[in-house]
N, C-alpha and C positions, 0 to 999 in steps of 0.2 A: 669027308668032302675035300675035293681037290680044288685048288685055285689056279687060275691061268697066270703064268709068270708075266711080268711086264715085258713089253716089246723092247728089243735092243735099240739103243740110241741110233739115230740116223747118222750115217757118215757125213762129215762136213760137206756142205754143198748139195746134198740130196734134195730133190723137189718132191713133195707129196701133195697130191690133190685131194686125197681122202682125209677129211677133217678128223675123223675118229682115229685113223692111223697116226696122223700128226700129233693129236693130243695125247695118244697113248705112249708116244716116245719122248714126251717132255718130262723133265724132272718136275716134281710136285710144286716147287716154288720158283719156277723159272719165269723170267720176264719175256715178253715178246715185243718186237717193234712192228708196228703196222705201217705200211708204205702206201701212200696215195701217189702213184706215178703219173705225173703230167708230162707234157711235151717239153716244158722248160724248167720244171722243178720236181723234186721229190719231197712230199710232205710226210713227215715222220711223227708217229705217236708212240709213246712208251707205256706198256701196261704196268700195273702194280704186280707184286709177286703172286697174288691170288688170281691174276688174269681176269679181274672183275671190271676194272676201269682202266681206260687208256687216256693219257693226258698228252697234249701237244708237246713235242720234243724240239723239233728243229725243221727248217726247210732248207734243203740243199739245192742250190742253183745247178742245174745239169750242165755238164761240160762234156768230157770224154768218159766213156763207160768205165775204164779202169780207174780213173781218178774218183768218180762217184762211188764205185764199189769199195775202194779203199776207205773213203770217208764213212760209208755205211758200216763196214766191218770194224773200223776203229770205234765207232759209237756203240756197236754191239758188244765189243769187248769191254769198253768202259762201264757199261751198265749191266754186265753179266747176262746178256740176252741169249736165250736158247733157241729162238726161232724167229723167222721173219714171215709176216703175213702180208701178201700183196693184194690190195683192193682192186676189184675190177670195175671198169667204168659202167 
């Protein structure tokens, strides 16, 4: 019996809309950050390593895109996050 090899990791910054493709490219114990993007704030939640539960992490007051993106990427690095999930309104 042959098994399907795991998908290659996504290059940094790649967007995936297919949830199965996204999940298939994550390391087994990788955390995720969920983003609730509002017009004035970005609400962030951090998953556990099993991706079963997400807990509130931080709210970022939106300013300039580059500044907000730097803050988000810094948090992702600090918490060893492998992916971001954007919630839709």
